[in-house]
C-alpha positions as CSV (number, residue, x, y, z in Angstrom):
1,M,0.1,-0.2,0.1
2,S,1.4,3.3,-1.0
3,E,1.6,6.4,1.5
4,V,0.0,9.4,0.9
5,S,1.3,12.6,0.9
6,I,-0.6,15.3,2.8
7,G,0.6,18.8,2.6
8,P,3.6,20.5,1.7
9,N,6.8,18.5,1.2
10,L,9.0,20.1,3.4
11,N,11.9,18.9,1.7
12,Q,10.6,21.3,-1.0
13,S,12.2,24.1,-2.0
14,R,9.8,27.2,-2.5
15,E,10.9,27.3,-5.9
16,E,9.3,23.8,-6.3
17,I,6.2,24.4,-4.7
18,W,5.7,27.5,-6.3
19,S,6.0,25.3,-9.6
20,E,4.1,22.6,-8.7
21,W,0.8,25.3,-7.5
22,A,1.4,27.3,-10.8
23,K,1.1,23.7,-12.9
24,E,-2.6,23.6,-12.3
25,K,-3.4,27.3,-12.4
26,S,-4.4,29.8,-15.5
27,P,-2.1,32.6,-16.4
28,D,-5.5,35.0,-15.2
29,E,-5.6,32.9,-11.5
30,I,-1.7,33.6,-11.0
31,G,-2.0,36.9,-12.1
32,K,-4.6,37.5,-9.9
33,M,-2.7,36.1,-7.4
34,L,0.1,38.4,-7.9
35,A,-1.9,41.1,-8.2
36,S,-3.3,40.4,-4.6
37,K,-0.5,39.6,-2.5
38,E,0.8,42.8,-3.9
39,K,-2.1,44.6,-2.4
40,E,-1.4,43.2,0.7
41,A,2.3,44.0,0.9
42,E,1.4,47.8,0.8
43,I,-1.3,47.1,3.4
44,D,-1.0,48.0,7.5
45,P,-2.2,45.6,8.8
46,L,-3.6,47.7,12.1
47,S,-5.2,50.8,10.7
48,K,-5.6,49.6,6.8
49,L,-4.3,52.4,5.7
50,L,-1.3,52.0,3.2
51,N,1.9,51.6,4.5
52,R,5.3,53.1,3.6
53,R,5.8,51.5,0.5
54,G,2.0,52.2,-0.5
55,L,2.4,55.5,-0.2
56,N,6.1,55.6,-2.1
57,R,4.2,53.9,-5.0
58,N,1.5,56.6,-5.2
59,I,4.1,59.2,-4.8
60,E,5.8,57.8,-8.0
61,I,2.4,58.1,-9.8
62,F,1.3,61.6,-9.0
63,Q,4.8,62.5,-9.7
64,N,4.7,62.1,-13.5
65,I,1.5,63.8,-12.7
66,H,2.7,66.6,-11.5
67,E,5.7,67.3,-14.2
68,R,3.1,66.7,-16.9
69,E,0.5,68.4,-15.8
70,S,1.2,70.5,-13.2
71,V,-1.3,70.2,-11.0
72,P,-1.1,71.6,-7.1
73,I,-1.0,68.1,-4.6
74,S,-0.6,68.6,-1.1
75,F,0.1,66.5,2.1
76,L,-1.0,66.6,5.5
77,Y,1.3,64.8,8.0
78,F,0.1,63.7,11.1
79,D,1.5,62.5,14.3
80,I,-0.7,61.4,17.8
81,D,0.5,63.9,20.3
82,N,1.6,61.9,23.4
83,F,1.1,58.6,22.0
84,K,3.7,57.3,23.7
85,D,3.0,58.5,26.8
86,A,-0.6,57.0,26.2
87,N,0.7,53.5,25.4
88,D,2.7,53.4,29.0
89,E,-0.4,54.6,30.8
90,W,-3.3,53.0,28.9
91,G,-1.2,49.9,27.4
92,H,-0.6,49.0,24.1
93,E,-4.5,47.3,23.2
94,A,-5.5,51.0,24.4
95,G,-2.8,52.4,21.6
96,D,-3.8,49.6,19.0
97,Q,-7.5,51.4,20.0
98,V,-6.3,54.7,19.3
99,I,-4.7,53.8,15.9
100,I,-7.6,52.1,14.4
101,F,-9.7,54.8,15.8
102,I,-7.1,58.1,14.1
103,S,-7.8,55.7,10.8
104,Q,-11.3,56.1,10.8
105,V,-11.3,59.6,11.6
106,M,-9.3,59.8,8.5
107,K,-11.1,57.9,6.4
108,D,-14.3,59.3,6.9
109,A,-12.9,63.2,6.3
110,S,-11.2,62.6,3.5
111,R,-12.1,62.8,0.0
112,A,-12.4,59.2,-2.7
113,S,-9.3,60.9,-4.1
114,D,-7.6,61.3,-1.2
115,I,-4.4,58.7,-0.4
116,L,-4.4,57.9,3.5
117,A,-1.3,56.3,4.7
118,R,0.4,55.1,8.3
119,T,4.0,55.7,7.6
120,G,5.1,54.9,11.3
121,G,4.1,53.7,14.9
122,D,1.8,57.3,15.6
123,E,2.3,58.3,12.1
124,F,0.1,59.6,9.5
125,V,0.0,60.9,6.1
126,A,-2.4,62.5,3.9
127,M,-1.7,62.8,0.2
128,L,-4.5,65.6,-1.4
129,P,-4.1,64.8,-5.3
130,Y,-5.2,68.3,-7.2
131,T,-5.5,69.9,-4.0
132,D,-4.1,73.3,-3.2
133,E,-3.1,74.9,0.2
134,I,-6.2,76.7,1.0
135,Q,-8.4,72.9,0.1
136,A,-5.6,71.1,2.0
137,D,-5.7,73.4,5.1
138,N,-9.6,73.1,5.4
139,L,-9.8,69.1,5.3
140,K,-6.8,69.1,8.3
141,K,-9.4,71.2,10.2
142,R,-12.2,69.0,8.9
143,M,-10.6,66.0,10.1
144,I,-9.9,67.7,13.6
145,G,-13.2,68.5,14.0
146,L,-14.5,65.2,13.1
147,M,-12.1,63.7,16.1
148,E,-13.5,66.0,18.8
149,I,-17.4,65.0,17.7
150,S,-16.5,61.6,17.9
151,L,-14.6,61.8,21.0
152,N,-17.0,64.3,22.9
153,E,-20.3,61.3,21.3
154,M,-18.2,59.1,23.3
155,E,-20.1,57.6,26.3
156,E,-19.0,58.4,29.6
157,G,-16.0,56.2,30.7
158,D,-15.0,55.3,27.1
159,L,-11.3,55.1,27.6
160,L,-10.7,56.7,24.3
161,A,-12.2,59.6,25.7
162,E,-10.5,59.2,28.7
163,M,-7.1,59.8,26.9
164,G,-7.5,63.2,25.8
165,L,-6.5,63.0,22.3
166,S,-5.0,65.5,20.0
167,L,-3.1,65.9,16.8
168,S,-0.4,67.6,15.6
169,I,-1.0,68.3,11.6
170,G,1.4,69.8,9.6
171,N,0.5,70.7,5.7
172,S,2.3,71.1,2.7
173,T,1.4,71.9,-0.8
174,T,3.8,71.1,-4.0
175,G,5.2,74.2,-5.6
176,I,5.6,73.9,-9.8
177,D,8.2,71.2,-10.9
178,E,9.0,70.3,-7.3
179,D,9.9,67.2,-6.0
180,L,6.8,65.6,-4.0
181,N,9.1,63.9,-1.4
182,F,10.4,67.8,-0.7
183,A,6.8,68.6,-0.2
184,L,6.2,66.0,2.2
185,N,9.0,66.5,4.2
186,R,8.1,69.9,4.6
187,A,4.4,69.1,6.1
188,D,6.8,66.6,8.6
189,K,8.5,70.0,9.6
190,E,5.4,71.9,9.8
191,M,4.1,69.3,11.9
192,Y,6.7,69.1,14.2
193,K,6.3,73.5,14.8
194,V,2.5,72.7,15.1
195,K,3.6,70.4,18.2
196,K,5.9,72.7,20.1
197,N,2.8,75.5,19.9
198,S,-0.4,73.5,20.1
199,K,-2.5,70.9,20.0
200,N,-5.1,70.2,17.4
201,G,-3.9,72.6,14.8
């Protein structure tokens, strides 16, 4: 009686396993799977926003559009104030809830064309194509306003409401033929200025 093999052969290399799997798939199925994996690699698993890799890919795309059409592109650079202290006091699970909450606020306040990313532990970026400085500032105010309304509507004793959340947000708009990464770095520097002078600004 011959043995039946169940599951992958642990002695096989990744290439061999892939080759066996691919033999039974059509080119269309393989293409869809690769596209799905590529997309997954650009998503931050906690916030469900783009990660830095996904943001960088969009920056490359819109750099070409910016140079070709001279369209304004703005950036909002977010930082959650005192996030490390909140993590230390309330625990990492509470910190995760803060990340999820801020991500949802960004989604709810943004437009379909906006590109949202979590670039670090408590740092986020909103890339705003076809958006000038005034429009970017209005969107920043809308996000802060929505966050404050959401916190005020929470029931008494809700942990997020108790934590006293606030954001520091820097914004920047591209100049003509400017590299988008320069504008992003400028928004980052503006965020630190805001952090020194105020909260939720």
